[in-house]
C-alpha positions in Angstrom: 97.4 99.4 88.2 93.8 100.7 88.3 93.4 104.3 89.3 90.0 105.4 90.6 88.7 109.0 90.8 87.2 110.4 94.0 86.1 113.5 95.9 86.2 114.7 99.5 83.4 116.8 100.9 82.1 118.6 104.0 79.5 121.1 104.9 81.3 123.6 102.7 79.8 121.9 99.6 76.3 122.4 101.0 73.5 120.1 99.9 74.8 117.6 97.4 72.8 115.9 94.7 74.4 112.5 95.0 72.4 111.0 92.2 73.9 113.6 89.8 77.3 112.9 91.3 76.9 109.2 90.6 75.7 109.8 87.0 78.6 112.1 86.3 80.9 109.1 86.4 83.6 111.5 87.9 83.5 110.1 91.4 84.2 106.4 92.0 84.4 107.1 95.8 84.0 109.9 98.3 85.7 110.8 101.6 83.3 112.6 103.9 84.2 114.9 106.7 82.7 113.5 109.9 83.6 116.5 112.0 86.3 118.3 113.9 87.6 118.9 117.4 86.6 117.1 120.6 82.9 117.7 121.1 80.0 115.8 119.4 78.5 119.2 118.6 81.3 119.6 116.1 80.0 116.8 113.9 79.9 118.0 110.3 76.4 119.4 109.6 76.3 117.5 106.3 77.8 114.2 107.4 74.6 112.3 107.8 73.1 113.5 104.5 76.3 112.9 102.7 76.7 109.4 104.1 73.0 108.6 103.2 73.5 110.0 99.7 76.6 107.8 99.1 74.9 104.7 100.3 71.7 105.3 98.4 73.6 105.8 95.1 76.2 103.1 95.5 79.2 105.4 96.0 81.9 103.7 98.2 83.0 106.1 101.0 85.4 106.7 103.8 85.6 109.6 106.2 87.9 111.9 108.1 88.2 113.9 111.4 89.8 117.3 111.4 92.1 117.6 114.4 92.9 120.5 116.8 94.7 118.1 119.3 97.7 119.5 121.1 98.4 116.5 123.2 98.0 112.7 123.3 95.1 113.2 125.7 93.4 115.6 123.3 93.9 113.1 120.4 92.2 110.3 122.4 89.3 112.5 123.3 88.9 113.4 119.6 89.1 109.7 118.7 86.3 108.9 121.1 84.1 111.6 119.7 84.9 110.6 116.2 83.9 107.0 117.0 80.6 108.3 118.4 79.9 110.3 115.3 80.5 107.3 113.0 78.9 104.6 115.1 76.8 102.2 113.2 78.1 103.2 109.8 80.0 101.1 107.3 83.0 102.5 105.2 84.6 100.9 102.2 87.5 103.3 102.4 89.8 104.1 105.4 88.9 106.6 108.1 91.5 109.3 108.3 93.0 111.7 110.9 93.4 115.2 109.3 96.3 117.1 110.8 97.1 120.5 109.4 96.9 123.2 112.1 99.9 125.4 112.5 99.5 125.3 116.3 100.1 121.5 116.1 103.2 121.8 113.9 104.7 124.4 116.3 105.0 121.5 118.8 107.6 119.8 116.6 108.0 116.4 114.9 108.1 114.2 118.0 105.0 115.7 119.6 103.0 115.7 116.4 103.9 112.1 115.8 102.8 111.2 119.3 99.5 112.9 118.8 98.9 111.1 115.5 99.8 107.7 117.0 97.4 108.3 119.9 94.4 108.9 117.6 95.2 106.2 115.1 96.0 103.5 117.6 92.8 104.2 119.6 90.5 104.1 116.5 92.3 101.1 114.9 91.7 99.0 118.1 88.0 99.5 117.6 88.1 97.7 114.2 88.8 100.4 111.7 91.4 100.7 108.9 92.9 104.0 109.8 95.0 106.5 107.9 96.6 110.0 108.0 95.7 112.9 105.8 98.4 115.5 105.4 100.2 117.6 102.8 103.5 116.5 101.3 105.6 119.1 103.0 104.2 118.3 106.5 104.5 114.5 105.9 108.1 115.0 105.1 108.9 117.3 108.0 106.6 116.4 110.9 105.8 112.7 110.8 108.1 109.9 112.0 108.7 107.1 109.6 107.0 104.3 111.5 103.7 106.1 111.1 104.1 106.7 107.4 105.0 103.1 106.8 102.4 101.6 109.2 99.1 103.4 108.2 97.2 104.3 105.1 98.4 107.7 103.8 96.2 110.3 102.0 98.6 112.9 100.7 97.6 116.4 99.6 99.6 118.2 96.9 97.9 120.3 94.2 99.2 120.1 90.7 99.9 117.7 87.8 102.0 115.3 89.9 102.7 114.2 93.5 106.3 114.4 94.7 105.9 112.5 98.0 108.2 109.5 97.9 106.7 107.5 100.7 103.9 105.0 100.4 100.4 106.4 99.9 97.0 105.2 98.7 95.2 108.4 97.9 96.4 111.6 96.3 94.4 114.8 96.7 95.4 116.6 93.5 93.1 119.7 93.3 90.7 121.8 95.3 89.1 123.3 92.2 87.1 120.4 90.8 83.7 120.8 89.1 81.2 118.0 89.3 77.6 117.9 88.4 75.5 117.7 91.6 77.9 119.9 93.6 77.7 123.7 93.6 81.1 125.4 93.6 84.5 123.8 93.9 85.2 120.3 95.3 88.5 118.5 96.1 89.6 115.9 93.5 91.5 112.7 94.4 93.1 109.7 92.8 93.2 106.3 94.6 95.7 103.5 93.7 94.6 100.8 96.2 91.5 98.7 96.1 90.5 99.5 99.6 87.0 98.1 99.4 88.3 94.6 98.7 90.9 94.7 101.4 88.6 96.3 104.1 85.8 93.8 103.4 88.1 90.9 103.5 89.6 92.1 106.8 86.2 92.6 108.3 87.0 96.2 109.2 85.1 99.4 109.2 81.8 97.8 110.1 82.0 94.8 107.7 81.3 91.4 109.1 80.8 92.7 112.7 77.6 93.1 114.7 79.2 95.5 117.1 82.3 97.6 117.5 84.9 95.5 119.3 88.7 95.7 119.7 90.7 94.1 116.9 91.9 90.6 118.0 95.5 89.5 117.6 94.4 87.2 114.7 92.7 90.2 112.9 95.7 92.4 113.4 98.0 89.8 112.0 95.9 89.6 108.8 95.7 93.4 108.6 99.5 93.7 108.9 100.0 91.2 106.1 97.6 93.2 103.9 99.5 96.4 104.7 102.7 94.7 103.5 101.0 94.2 100.2 99.9 97.8 100.2 103.5 99.0 100.8 104.7 96.9 97.9 102.1 98.4 95.6 103.1 101.9 96.7 106.8 101.2 95.9 105.9 101.6 92.2 104.1 104.9 92.7 106.8 106.7 90.7 105.6 104.9 87.6 102.1 106.4 87.8 101.2 109.0 85.2 
């Protein structure tokens, strides 16, 4: 299995020299923060420049939206703003829902799961390969199994190995990475799925579409088949170094 190296960035990394990042050969892909919350004014201040930098330097990218949603209605509002923020852009990697606020986890597993479903289902219907970002402990304690099996998972656990036993495509392994072109620390990731090939083949995330439209029944069937393959790949994650 091919393992690719990646980073995730936001305004906290400041102005990034993406040409240097590319030449460092330490980032095969990047996941960009698009923003947070439920207002378009909360779009990440570096999102546009980071997206432009990735595209100009041939770095495949995905993105994520940091959530504060405390209800299904909040989650749908966040989803709509997220879609506005990323309109017209093309992503080779999934678009993720980032859930990590203590105020959300105080609501309990059932409510947290309902919030996650509301966001992911809404965005998925607009033609995107969606996923969930969360730490191992919260994935284990606050997310119902149907979500963890159905969607792409980006798991965070810092250290030499990931102990999460469910399927996952990306592991965020460190927040202390050093890469030429980025001042200060940056998050480091490993990816175990060839998302660009699957996403392009599926016509998702802006590929093969002239406008954002709901996914048809035929497209959903193809995507479900591809996800079954993804789950099979993840079943051997314990063999990874």
